[in-house]
C-alpha positions in Angstrom: 116.6 103.9 111.7 116.4 101.6 114.4 116.2 98.2 112.0 119.4 99.6 110.5 121.0 100.0 113.4 119.8 96.3 114.9 121.6 95.1 111.4 124.4 96.4 111.8 124.7 94.5 115.6 123.7 91.2 113.9 126.5 91.6 111.7 128.9 92.6 114.0 128.2 89.7 116.4 128.5 86.8 113.4 131.6 88.3 112.5 133.1 87.9 115.9 131.5 84.7 117.4 133.9 82.6 115.0 136.7 83.2 117.3 137.2 86.7 119.8 139.3 87.7 122.5 140.1 90.8 125.0 142.6 92.9 123.5 143.9 96.1 125.8 145.0 99.5 124.4 146.0 102.0 127.4 142.8 102.4 129.1 140.5 100.9 126.4 139.0 97.4 126.6 137.5 96.2 123.3 137.3 92.9 120.5 139.4 92.0 118.1 138.0 89.6 115.3 140.6 90.9 112.7 144.0 91.9 111.9 145.0 93.6 108.4 141.9 92.1 107.0 143.1 88.5 108.3 140.4 87.1 110.1 141.5 85.3 113.6 138.7 82.6 113.3 141.1 80.7 110.7 144.3 81.7 112.0 146.1 79.2 113.7 147.0 80.9 117.0 148.8 78.3 119.3 149.7 81.2 122.3 148.5 84.8 123.3 150.0 86.9 126.2 150.7 90.1 127.4 154.1 91.7 128.2 154.3 94.6 131.1 153.9 97.4 128.8 150.4 95.6 128.0 151.4 95.0 124.4 150.0 91.3 123.1 152.0 89.4 121.4 150.8 86.2 119.1 152.2 83.1 118.8 151.5 80.7 115.4 153.6 77.4 114.4 155.7 80.0 111.8 155.5 83.4 113.2 155.6 85.9 116.6 153.9 88.9 115.9 152.4 91.9 118.2 149.1 93.8 118.1 148.7 96.8 120.2 145.3 97.3 119.0 145.8 99.3 115.8 149.0 97.9 113.9 150.2 94.4 113.8 153.9 93.7 113.2 155.8 90.6 112.9 159.0 90.0 114.1 161.6 87.8 112.2 164.4 85.2 113.7 167.7 85.7 112.8 170.7 83.7 112.9 174.5 85.6 114.4 175.2 85.6 110.2 172.2 87.7 110.3 170.0 85.8 107.9 166.4 84.4 108.5 165.3 81.3 109.4 162.3 79.3 108.8 161.6 76.7 111.5 158.8 75.7 113.5 158.1 77.4 116.3 156.8 75.6 119.5 156.4 77.9 122.2 157.4 81.3 123.6 157.2 82.7 127.3 157.3 86.5 128.6 159.4 86.7 131.8 159.1 89.0 134.7 162.1 91.2 133.3 159.8 91.1 129.9 162.1 89.1 128.0 160.6 87.1 125.8 162.0 83.8 124.5 160.9 81.5 121.9 161.1 77.5 121.5 161.8 76.4 118.4 163.2 73.2 117.0 166.4 75.3 116.3 166.8 75.9 120.4 166.0 78.7 122.4 165.4 82.3 120.8 165.1 85.6 122.5 163.7 89.3 121.2 166.7 91.5 121.1 165.0 95.5 121.4 168.1 96.6 119.2 167.3 95.1 116.2 163.5 94.1 116.6 164.2 90.3 116.0 164.6 87.6 117.8 168.3 86.1 117.7 169.6 83.0 119.4 170.0 83.0 123.1 173.8 82.1 123.2 174.6 85.2 120.9 172.8 87.2 123.7 174.3 85.3 126.5 177.7 83.6 125.3 178.4 82.1 128.9 175.1 80.3 128.7 176.6 76.5 128.0 174.9 73.3 127.6 171.3 74.1 125.5 169.6 71.1 123.6 169.5 71.7 120.1 165.7 71.6 119.8 163.3 73.0 122.3 159.7 71.8 122.2 158.0 74.1 125.4 158.3 76.1 128.4 157.1 76.0 131.7 157.2 79.0 133.7 156.5 78.1 137.3 159.0 78.3 139.9 160.0 82.0 140.6 162.4 83.2 138.9 163.3 80.2 136.8 162.1 78.2 134.1 161.2 75.1 132.9 162.0 73.9 129.3 161.9 70.0 127.3 163.6 69.1 124.3 162.1 66.6 121.7 165.9 65.3 121.8 166.5 64.5 125.1 165.2 63.3 128.5 164.0 64.6 132.0 164.1 68.6 131.3 165.6 71.9 131.7 165.9 74.3 135.1 167.2 77.8 133.9 167.9 79.7 136.3 167.2 83.1 134.7 169.3 86.1 136.9 172.3 84.0 137.0 171.7 82.1 133.7 172.6 78.7 135.2 171.1 76.0 133.5 170.7 72.6 134.8 169.6 69.7 133.3 167.0 67.7 135.4 167.2 63.5 135.3 164.0 62.0 136.1 164.7 58.4 136.2 168.1 57.7 134.6 167.3 54.2 133.9 164.3 54.4 132.1 165.0 57.7 130.5 161.5 59.3 131.7 161.2 62.0 129.4 157.9 65.0 130.1 155.3 64.6 127.1 154.5 67.9 125.4 152.2 67.0 122.4 149.3 69.9 122.6 150.1 71.0 126.3 152.7 71.0 128.6 152.2 68.2 131.4 153.8 70.0 134.5 152.0 71.7 137.1 153.2 73.1 140.8 151.6 72.9 143.8 151.6 75.5 147.1 154.8 74.3 148.3 156.8 74.8 145.5 156.9 71.3 144.1 156.7 70.7 140.3 154.9 67.5 139.6 154.5 66.0 136.3 153.9 63.0 133.9 156.1 61.0 131.6 155.8 60.3 127.5 155.9 56.8 127.9 152.8 56.6 130.8 155.0 55.4 133.5 153.8 57.4 136.3 153.8 60.3 137.9 156.7 62.3 138.9 157.9 65.2 142.0 160.3 67.7 141.8 161.8 69.7 144.7 163.4 72.6 143.8 164.8 73.3 147.3 166.6 69.9 147.7 166.9 69.4 144.0 165.0 65.5 144.8 163.4 63.5 142.1 160.5 61.0 143.5 158.9 58.8 141.0 155.4 57.3 141.4 156.5 53.8 139.4 159.1 53.6 142.3 156.9 54.1 145.0 158.4 56.7 146.3 155.4 59.1 146.3 153.0 58.9 149.6 149.9 60.0 147.7 150.3 58.1 144.4 151.7 55.1 146.2 148.9 52.6 145.2 149.8 50.3 142.6 147.5 52.0 140.1 149.5 54.6 140.0 152.7 53.3 139.2 151.2 52.5 135.3 149.6 54.6 134.2 149.6 52.9 130.6 145.7 52.6 130.0 145.3 56.4 130.7 146.3 59.4 127.7 148.3 62.5 128.2 144.7 64.4 129.4 145.5 63.2 132.9 145.3 66.5 135.4 146.8 66.5 138.7 145.0 68.1 141.1 146.9 68.7 144.2 146.6 70.7 147.6 
């Protein structure tokens, strides 16, 4: 009997070793490695997030689905005409009020609880104007605000969620600097609430003060911590540079 038990434990260990993650359902914690017989170790999961109710949401390049520990549910993306739209999903974010936003090559979609599907954010909030056509990724750092990047434009966008006020932040109008978004969002924030980031052309480091709305750039000699000439041109470094801030 003991030998049989050991074999079961060993078999289970090998099954979950490839890729596993914790999922919480109610008051129970457990490990999940399969959903509907689909091995998660071969599923290209990009993001895993948990909403305010404890439900886990998963994103691949082509779909977003939820899993409560028992049931998996895939959610469709619909146009205003009600048709399903196939496209690439670049990322998603869950906000403080439990709103779920998806960044796609066709713009921003929001989860509609009534239809249990993702719809264009302009359909839900018609007064929200000036959104870019394609959205590459989100960064949730400033309280109550969402930063996102478009592959078709320079700088970045700042959305104040409660008022739905959208601002396009220009990093450098001369060089039309944009934020790199391949594989990861190269943006971070210090304890004072300043946003820091790199540029896609590897020009240098920039800083954004949300209170003043002012942008400072290392390649212009405007940042005291990065005033040395070696910080003014990061062309020899790759996008994996990490900023360690006080």
